[in-house]
Each structure stands twice: as structure tokens, then as C-alpha cells.
C-alpha positions in Angstrom: 78.9 74.3 89.8 81.4 72.0 91.6 84.5 73.6 90.1 86.7 74.9 92.9 87.2 78.2 91.1 83.6 79.1 91.5 83.2 78.0 95.1 86.4 79.5 96.7 85.6 82.4 98.9 87.7 84.5 101.3 87.3 82.9 104.6 88.1 85.0 107.7 86.9 82.7 110.6 88.7 79.6 111.5 88.4 76.6 113.9 91.3 76.2 116.2 92.0 72.7 114.9 95.6 72.3 113.4 96.0 71.7 109.7 97.7 68.4 108.6 101.2 68.8 107.2 100.2 66.8 104.1 97.6 69.4 103.3 100.1 72.2 103.8 102.6 70.5 101.5 100.1 70.0 98.8 99.0 73.7 99.1 102.7 74.8 98.7 103.2 72.5 95.8 100.2 74.0 94.1 101.7 77.4 94.5 104.9 76.2 92.9 102.9 74.9 89.9 102.0 78.5 88.9 103.2 80.0 85.7 106.0 82.6 85.8 107.7 84.8 83.3 110.7 83.0 81.8 109.9 80.2 84.1 112.0 81.9 86.8 109.7 80.6 89.6 110.6 83.6 91.8 108.9 82.4 94.9 109.8 81.0 98.4 107.4 80.4 101.3 107.4 81.0 105.0 104.9 78.8 106.8 103.9 80.3 110.2 102.3 78.2 112.9 103.8 79.8 115.9 101.0 81.7 117.8 103.3 84.6 118.8 104.4 85.2 115.2 100.8 85.0 114.0 99.8 87.5 116.7 102.5 89.9 115.4 101.3 89.5 111.8 97.7 90.2 112.9 98.9 93.7 114.0 100.7 94.6 110.7 97.7 95.6 108.7 94.1 96.8 109.4 92.9 93.6 107.6 95.2 91.0 109.0 93.4 90.4 112.4 92.3 87.0 111.4 95.8 85.7 111.2 95.8 85.4 115.1 93.0 82.9 114.9 94.2 81.0 111.8 96.2 78.0 112.7 98.6 78.5 109.6 99.7 81.4 107.7 101.7 81.2 104.6 103.8 84.2 103.5 104.7 84.2 99.7 108.1 85.8 99.3 109.5 86.9 96.0 113.1 86.8 94.8 114.7 89.9 93.3 117.1 87.8 91.2 117.5 90.3 88.3 115.7 93.3 86.7 113.7 91.0 84.4 112.4 89.1 87.4 111.4 92.2 89.2 109.4 93.4 86.2 107.0 90.5 86.3 107.2 89.7 90.1 103.7 90.8 90.9 102.1 88.8 88.1 104.2 85.7 89.0 103.5 86.0 92.7 99.8 86.8 92.2 99.4 83.5 90.1 101.3 81.6 92.8 99.1 83.1 95.5 95.9 82.2 93.5 97.0 78.6 93.0 97.6 78.4 96.8 94.0 79.8 97.5 92.5 77.3 95.1 94.2 74.4 96.6 93.3 75.5 100.1 89.6 75.3 99.0 90.3 72.0 97.3 91.7 70.6 100.7 88.3 71.6 102.4 89.9 74.5 104.2 89.3 78.2 104.2 91.7 80.9 103.3 92.2 84.6 102.9 94.8 86.6 101.0 96.1 89.8 102.4 98.2 91.9 100.1 101.3 93.3 101.8 103.4 94.4 98.8 103.6 97.1 97.6 102.8 98.7 101.0 106.4 99.0 102.1 105.5 99.6 105.7 103.9 96.2 105.8 106.8 94.6 103.8 109.3 96.0 106.2 107.3 94.8 109.3 107.2 91.3 107.9 110.9 91.4 106.9 111.8 92.5 110.4 109.6 90.0 112.2 111.0 87.0 110.3 114.6 88.2 109.5 113.8 88.0 105.7 116.9 89.2 103.6 116.6 92.5 101.8 116.7 90.8 98.4 113.4 89.0 99.2 110.0 90.7 99.1 107.2 89.5 101.3 104.4 89.7 98.9 101.3 88.2 100.3 100.1 86.8 103.6 97.5 83.9 103.5 95.6 82.9 106.6 94.3 79.4 106.4 92.6 76.7 108.4 89.4 74.8 109.0 86.7 77.2 108.2 83.8 78.3 110.3 82.1 79.4 107.1 81.4 77.5 103.9 83.2 77.9 100.5 80.1 78.3 98.3 79.2 79.7 94.9 78.3 83.3 94.6 77.7 84.5 91.0 79.9 87.5 90.5 79.9 87.5 86.7 79.0 90.6 84.9 79.0 90.1 81.2 78.6 93.9 80.5 82.3 94.1 81.4 83.3 91.8 78.4 84.2 93.4 75.0 85.0 91.5 71.8 87.4 92.8 69.2 86.8 96.5 70.1 85.9 98.5 73.1 
């Protein structure tokens, strides 16, 4: 199976080589192609390449240590434009984050999604570190770069979890 959906993996080990700006731009554009409720597109992105900032992020969660060694980190940030947008924000930003992960793999890179929202301690740590306004929600942190591991197919399907017409 060559489809990127089946070969994308969570990659946590990165080469120190920088990622080309054209690849980062395509990755961000892929995120912006995600579906969103009422087409509100409630996302903004913070691209972090500064080593000091990446070191800080690596300390914000028990699972974010790899950020210090990933040459690029993307923080997906949600808008709190109105009550309707907030209702669907996790779905919208989850779809956006998944698009980013798929494009990372398509670019021949590795990436790993770390959920920060709804853990408000992590959300506030990111907000403070980057001066993110209170009406914005740091949702996900994605470490990416050239991988030391291979994106490869691992069959995780379990058809016993599929139900048709009734439970």
C-alpha cells in the first residue's frame, strides 16, 4: 500500500538537518485545506525553529521531549470567534492537524502530534512562552523533521470494531 494514510507513523527521532521552507509552506497549506464547521477555518499556526523555544516546549509535557531535537515545531492554534466556533473547535483543529501530519509524510519527513488542549496547564504554558492572546487556544504541537525512522505500513485494522445498521 503506497497511500500515505497507511504509511504515516508517529516519528519521534529526527536528523538535525533543517527543513526547507517550501516544504513547511506546503505542510501549512495542507492544514488549511481541512474541513471545518460552517467553513469557519478557525486556525492559525505558529512555526517554531528557534532552539531555545523548542527546548522550552520540550519541557511542557511528559511526551514532548522530542521537540528539542526536531528542527521544526508547528503549533496549531484555534480561534474562539464565537460560541458556534467553540462547539466544533476540537473537530476542526483535529482535522487540520491530521492534514498536516499526512503532508509531513508526503514530503518525506517524519512528524509527531502531541495534544496540548484540553490540558489547560499545557495550554497556558504555550500561551505564556509565545505571548499568544487569551482568545486563541494552542491546540496541538507537531514536531517534524527528517526522520531517523521510516514511515511504513503497520496494519492496525480490526474489522470486529465495525458494525452495520445496528450495534
